[in-house]
C-alpha positions as CSV (number, residue, x, y, z in Angstrom):
1,M,16.6,-14.8,-14.1
2,A,19.9,-16.5,-14.9
3,A,20.0,-18.3,-11.5
4,D,16.6,-19.7,-12.1
5,K,17.6,-21.1,-15.5
6,L,20.6,-22.8,-13.9
7,R,18.5,-24.3,-11.2
8,A,16.1,-25.6,-14.0
9,Q,19.1,-27.3,-15.5
10,G,19.9,-29.1,-12.3
11,V,22.7,-26.8,-11.1
12,T,23.0,-26.3,-7.4
13,V,23.0,-22.5,-7.0
14,I,23.9,-20.7,-3.7
15,D,22.1,-17.4,-3.5
16,L,24.1,-14.7,-1.7
17,G,22.3,-12.0,-3.6
18,V,19.0,-12.0,-1.7
19,G,18.2,-8.9,0.3
20,E,15.7,-10.5,2.7
21,P,15.9,-12.6,5.9
22,D,16.0,-16.3,5.4
23,F,13.8,-16.7,8.5
24,S,10.1,-17.3,8.4
25,T,7.7,-14.6,9.7
26,P,7.2,-15.3,13.5
27,V,4.2,-17.4,14.3
28,H,2.4,-14.7,16.5
29,I,2.5,-12.3,13.6
30,K,1.0,-14.9,11.2
31,D,-1.6,-15.7,13.8
32,A,-2.7,-12.1,13.9
33,A,-3.2,-12.1,10.2
34,K,-5.3,-15.3,10.5
35,R,-7.5,-13.6,13.1
36,A,-7.9,-10.6,10.8
37,L,-9.2,-13.0,8.1
38,D,-11.5,-14.8,10.5
39,E,-12.9,-11.5,11.6
40,N,-13.4,-10.4,7.9
41,F,-11.0,-7.5,8.3
42,T,-10.6,-7.4,4.5
43,K,-12.0,-4.1,3.5
44,Y,-10.4,-0.7,2.7
45,T,-8.8,1.2,5.6
46,T,-8.0,4.8,5.7
47,S,-5.1,5.7,3.4
48,A,-2.9,6.7,6.4
49,G,-3.4,3.3,7.9
50,I,-5.6,2.1,10.8
51,L,-5.2,4.2,14.0
52,P,-4.1,1.3,16.2
53,L,-1.2,0.6,13.9
54,R,-0.1,4.2,13.7
55,Q,-0.3,4.4,17.4
56,A,1.7,1.2,17.7
57,V,4.4,2.7,15.4
58,C,4.6,5.8,17.5
59,D,4.7,3.9,20.8
60,Y,7.4,1.6,19.5
61,I,9.7,4.5,18.3
62,N,8.9,6.8,21.2
63,S,9.6,4.2,23.9
64,N,12.9,3.2,22.3
65,F,14.2,6.7,21.4
66,G,12.5,9.2,23.7
67,S,10.6,11.0,21.0
68,D,7.0,12.2,21.0
69,Y,5.5,11.3,17.7
70,T,1.7,11.2,17.4
71,P,-0.4,9.2,14.9
72,E,-1.0,12.4,12.9
73,Q,2.7,12.3,12.1
74,C,2.6,8.8,10.9
75,C,1.6,7.2,7.5
76,I,1.5,3.5,7.0
77,T,3.0,2.7,3.6
78,V,3.3,-0.2,1.2
79,G,6.8,-1.2,2.4
80,G,9.7,1.1,3.2
81,K,10.3,1.7,-0.5
82,Q,7.0,3.5,-0.9
83,A,7.8,5.6,2.2
84,I,11.0,6.8,0.6
85,F,9.4,7.3,-2.9
86,S,6.6,9.4,-1.5
87,G,9.0,11.3,0.7
88,V,11.1,12.3,-2.3
89,V,8.3,13.0,-4.7
90,S,6.5,15.2,-2.2
91,L,9.5,17.4,-1.7
92,I,11.8,17.5,-4.8
93,N,11.1,19.8,-7.7
94,P,12.9,19.5,-11.1
95,G,16.5,20.6,-10.7
96,D,16.8,20.2,-6.9
97,D,19.9,18.6,-5.7
98,V,19.7,15.4,-3.6
99,L,22.7,14.2,-1.7
100,L,23.3,10.5,-1.6
101,E,26.0,8.3,-0.2
102,K,28.0,6.4,-2.7
103,P,27.5,3.4,-2.6
104,C,23.8,3.4,-1.9
105,W,20.8,1.3,-2.3
106,V,20.0,1.1,-6.0
107,S,16.5,2.6,-5.7
108,F,17.6,5.9,-4.2
109,P,19.0,7.6,-7.4
110,E,16.2,6.2,-9.5
111,I,13.6,7.7,-7.2
112,V,15.4,11.0,-7.4
113,N,15.5,10.7,-11.2
114,F,11.7,10.1,-11.3
115,A,11.2,13.3,-9.3
116,E,13.5,15.1,-11.9
117,G,16.0,15.9,-9.2
118,R,19.8,15.8,-9.6
119,N,21.8,13.1,-7.7
120,V,24.9,14.5,-6.0
121,M,26.9,11.5,-4.9
122,I,29.2,11.5,-1.8
123,D,32.0,9.0,-2.3
124,T,32.5,7.2,1.0
125,E,35.1,4.6,-0.2
126,P,38.1,6.7,1.2
127,T,36.7,6.3,4.7
128,D,35.8,2.6,4.3
129,F,32.2,3.6,3.6
130,H,31.6,5.7,6.7
131,L,29.7,8.9,5.9
132,T,31.1,11.9,7.8
133,T,29.9,15.4,8.5
134,E,32.7,16.9,6.5
135,M,31.7,14.9,3.5
136,V,28.2,16.1,3.7
137,K,29.2,19.7,4.2
138,A,31.6,19.6,1.2
139,A,28.8,18.2,-1.1
140,I,26.2,20.9,-0.3
141,T,25.4,23.1,-3.3
142,P,23.1,26.2,-3.6
143,K,20.5,23.8,-5.0
144,S,20.7,21.2,-2.3
145,K,17.4,20.3,-0.8
146,L,17.6,16.8,0.6
147,L,20.0,14.2,2.1
148,I,19.0,10.6,2.1
149,I,20.9,8.7,4.8
150,N,20.8,4.9,5.4
151,S,22.2,3.4,8.6
152,P,22.7,0.5,8.9
153,S,23.6,0.6,5.3
154,N,22.6,-1.5,2.3
155,P,25.0,-2.5,0.8
156,T,28.0,-1.8,3.0
157,G,26.7,-2.8,6.5
158,R,28.1,0.4,7.9
159,V,26.5,2.1,11.0
160,I,26.8,5.8,11.6
161,D,27.8,6.7,15.2
162,P,24.9,8.5,17.0
163,A,27.1,11.6,17.7
164,E,28.3,11.8,14.0
165,F,24.7,11.2,12.9
166,R,23.6,14.2,14.9
167,R,26.4,16.4,13.5
168,I,25.3,15.5,10.0
169,I,21.7,16.5,10.7
170,E,22.9,19.7,12.3
171,V,24.8,20.6,9.1
172,C,21.8,19.9,7.0
173,V,19.5,21.9,9.1
174,E,22.0,24.8,9.2
175,H,22.0,24.8,5.4
176,G,18.2,24.5,5.0
177,L,18.2,20.8,3.9
178,W,15.6,18.2,4.6
179,V,16.7,14.6,5.5
180,I,15.2,11.2,4.9
181,S,16.5,8.6,7.3
182,D,16.1,5.1,5.9
183,E,15.9,2.9,9.0
184,C,15.0,-0.3,7.3
185,Y,17.6,-2.3,9.2
186,L,17.2,-0.3,12.4
187,Q,17.5,-3.2,14.9
188,F,20.2,-5.2,13.1
189,V,23.2,-3.6,14.7
190,Y,26.2,-5.5,16.1
191,P,27.9,-4.5,19.4
192,P,29.8,-2.4,20.2
193,H,27.8,-0.3,17.7
194,R,24.5,1.1,19.0
195,V,21.0,1.1,17.6
196,N,20.2,4.7,16.7
197,S,17.3,6.5,15.1
198,A,16.6,10.0,13.9
199,A,13.8,9.9,16.5
200,A,16.5,10.3,19.2
201,L,17.4,13.8,17.9
202,P,16.1,16.9,19.7
203,P,12.8,18.3,18.3
204,E,14.5,21.3,16.4
205,L,16.5,18.8,14.4
206,R,13.9,16.1,14.2
207,S,11.4,18.5,12.6
208,R,13.4,18.4,9.3
209,V,13.8,14.6,9.2
210,L,11.5,12.1,7.7
211,I,12.0,8.6,9.1
212,S,11.3,5.8,6.7
213,G,10.7,2.6,8.6
214,S,9.9,-0.9,7.6
215,L,8.8,-4.2,9.2
216,S,10.2,-6.2,6.3
217,K,13.7,-7.0,7.6
218,T,13.2,-6.7,11.3
219,Y,10.3,-9.1,11.4
220,A,11.0,-11.2,8.3
221,M,7.9,-9.7,6.7
222,T,9.3,-8.7,3.3
223,G,6.3,-10.0,1.4
224,W,3.7,-8.4,3.7
225,R,4.7,-4.9,2.4
226,V,4.3,-2.8,5.5
227,G,6.4,0.3,6.1
228,F,5.8,3.7,7.7
229,T,6.9,7.4,7.7
230,L,7.3,9.5,10.8
231,G,8.0,13.2,10.5
232,A,6.6,16.8,10.5
233,K,2.8,16.7,10.1
234,E,3.0,18.9,7.0
235,W,5.4,16.5,5.2
236,V,3.4,13.5,6.2
237,T,0.2,15.1,4.9
238,E,1.8,15.6,1.5
239,I,2.9,12.0,1.5
240,L,-0.6,10.9,2.4
241,K,-1.9,12.7,-0.7
242,I,0.4,10.8,-2.9
243,Q,-0.5,7.5,-1.3
244,S,-4.2,8.0,-1.5
245,Q,-4.0,8.6,-5.2
246,S,-1.5,5.7,-5.9
247,A,-1.4,2.7,-3.6
248,T,-4.4,3.8,-1.6
249,M,-3.3,1.9,1.5
250,A,-1.3,-1.0,2.9
251,A,-3.2,-4.3,2.9
252,S,-5.7,-4.4,5.8
253,I,-4.6,-7.9,6.9
254,A,-0.9,-7.0,6.9
255,Q,-1.7,-3.9,9.0
256,K,-3.2,-6.2,11.7
257,A,-0.2,-8.4,11.6
258,A,2.1,-5.4,11.9
259,I,0.4,-4.4,15.2
260,A,1.3,-7.8,16.6
261,A,4.9,-7.4,15.3
262,L,5.4,-4.1,17.1
263,T,3.5,-4.7,20.3
264,E,4.1,-8.4,21.2
265,T,7.3,-10.3,21.9
266,Q,10.6,-9.1,20.4
267,E,12.4,-12.3,21.0
268,P,12.4,-13.4,17.3
269,V,14.2,-10.2,16.5
270,K,16.9,-10.8,19.1
271,E,17.3,-14.4,17.8
272,M,17.7,-13.3,14.2
273,L,20.3,-10.6,15.2
274,A,22.3,-13.2,17.1
275,E,22.3,-15.6,14.2
276,Y,23.3,-12.9,11.7
277,R,26.2,-11.9,14.0
278,R,27.3,-15.5,14.3
279,R,27.3,-15.9,10.6
280,A,29.2,-12.6,10.0
281,E,31.9,-13.5,12.5
282,W,32.6,-16.7,10.5
283,F,31.9,-15.5,7.0
284,V,34.0,-12.3,6.8
285,P,37.3,-13.8,8.1
286,A,36.7,-16.7,5.7
287,L,36.4,-14.3,2.8
288,N,39.6,-12.5,3.9
289,E,41.5,-15.8,3.5
290,I,40.8,-15.9,-0.2
291,P,43.6,-14.3,-2.3
292,G,42.6,-10.9,-3.7
293,I,39.7,-10.3,-1.4
294,Q,39.6,-7.7,1.4
295,C,36.5,-7.3,3.5
296,S,35.8,-5.2,6.6
297,Q,33.5,-6.6,9.3
298,P,29.9,-5.5,9.0
299,E,28.5,-3.3,11.7
300,G,24.9,-3.9,10.9
301,A,22.3,-5.3,8.4
302,F,23.3,-8.7,6.9
303,Y,25.7,-7.9,4.0
304,A,29.4,-8.4,3.5
305,F,30.8,-5.9,1.0
306,P,34.2,-7.2,0.0
307,N,36.8,-5.4,-2.1
308,I,37.6,-7.9,-4.9
309,K,39.9,-5.7,-7.0
310,G,42.9,-7.9,-6.3
311,L,40.9,-11.0,-7.3
312,M,39.7,-9.3,-10.5
313,K,43.2,-8.4,-11.5
314,A,44.5,-11.9,-10.8
315,C,41.6,-13.4,-12.8
316,G,41.8,-10.9,-15.7
317,L,38.4,-9.5,-15.1
318,A,37.7,-5.9,-16.0
319,T,34.6,-5.2,-13.9
320,S,32.9,-6.5,-10.8
321,K,30.0,-7.4,-13.0
322,E,32.2,-9.8,-14.9
323,A,33.2,-11.3,-11.6
324,A,29.6,-11.7,-10.5
325,D,28.7,-13.2,-13.8
326,L,31.6,-15.7,-13.7
327,L,30.7,-16.7,-10.1
328,L,27.1,-17.4,-11.2
329,H,27.5,-19.1,-14.5
330,K,30.6,-21.2,-13.7
331,Y,30.6,-21.6,-10.0
332,G,26.9,-21.4,-9.1
333,V,27.1,-18.5,-6.6
334,V,24.7,-15.6,-6.9
335,C,26.0,-12.2,-5.6
336,T,25.3,-8.6,-6.5
337,D,27.7,-6.5,-8.4
338,G,29.0,-3.6,-6.4
339,G,28.9,-1.4,-9.4
340,A,25.1,-1.4,-9.2
341,F,25.4,0.5,-6.0
342,G,28.1,2.8,-7.3
343,A,31.1,0.9,-6.0
344,E,33.0,-0.8,-8.9
345,G,35.4,-3.5,-7.7
346,Y,33.1,-4.7,-4.9
347,L,30.5,-7.4,-4.4
348,R,27.5,-7.5,-2.1
349,L,27.2,-10.9,-0.4
350,S,24.2,-11.5,1.7
351,Y,24.7,-13.9,4.7
352,A,20.9,-14.2,5.1
353,N,21.5,-17.9,4.4
354,S,22.5,-21.0,6.2
355,M,26.0,-21.6,7.5
356,E,26.1,-24.7,5.3
357,A,25.4,-22.5,2.3
358,L,27.9,-19.9,3.3
359,R,30.7,-22.5,3.8
360,E,30.0,-23.9,0.4
361,A,29.9,-20.5,-1.2
362,V,33.3,-19.7,0.3
363,E,34.7,-22.9,-1.1
364,R,33.4,-22.0,-4.6
365,I,34.8,-18.5,-4.5
366,K,38.2,-20.0,-3.4
367,K,38.0,-22.4,-6.3
368,M,37.4,-19.5,-8.7
369,A,40.4,-17.6,-7.3
370,V,42.6,-20.6,-8.0
371,E,41.2,-21.8,-11.3
372,E,40.9,-18.4,-12.9
373,A,44.2,-16.9,-11.9
374,K,46.2,-15.8,-15.0
């Protein structure tokens, strides 16, 4: 990795490219894993995951969103990515159309490609990256089979209003589509926007939606690799077949830790959310003071997604990748090229970093804007 090479050379690099919390896993979750080790809970579990964890997932979602999921509708996966992968592969046949927001998380289109489906991209830039019912309706084709939706969004930080979310699902159901709702950043929503899940939908709509959940971001457990699916029993059964012949199961110790995450104190989640909000409220206005940068305030997750087209023009840069490379190699700031997500002329900047690091990053970006202007 280029950033690692620079660090090895003694360069102080600020990493705004990371897609994971900068917080440590809460102590009570680590303690649960230690108990699992002490109790020798280190053997295979069932492929679906241990029953207490599946029940904990159902209880957590049902209590928050008024649903009625049962453990038979739940599969514990090796992170949220495997939940999405297995959901797509179990449903999509060669030639099926899959609707995706543009920009979207980089793995979505590649998973569809693996399943030999066809990606149909819905460009959300005209609405400042808010997916709408009209956009989805216009994108549906005779071969459409699935919509993958992600709110809060990686990379844009956008949150879909619950009423709009429901209308989108209604359109999909009306046209016979299935939906995967990627809820990886579920609890990281900034007021006045509201936390929302597909679990809040009425049963007739919920039956065609697969929830892909993850403990990675919410509980700072990215390396533990625990995710889950919730959906129609028939769909989850097919997902389980894929898991049993591939990953087998999520790690036994991590499953025990996940129970503690879901059933014990949620204060660390509130603390992380408050800190992300504090950072965003400083970081985004600071970015907007830099000539050539325009950035909307994030509504969730922990990413800023600034439009840098003006900066690129002033600096004589043809692509946002060139801008990202210049920021890294000359100014020591790691960021992610928006083109990787399908949004040329943008950068994804993670503020899952200290305020000190964010302030220094802004100063370095300002310096680039001044020094590189043609």
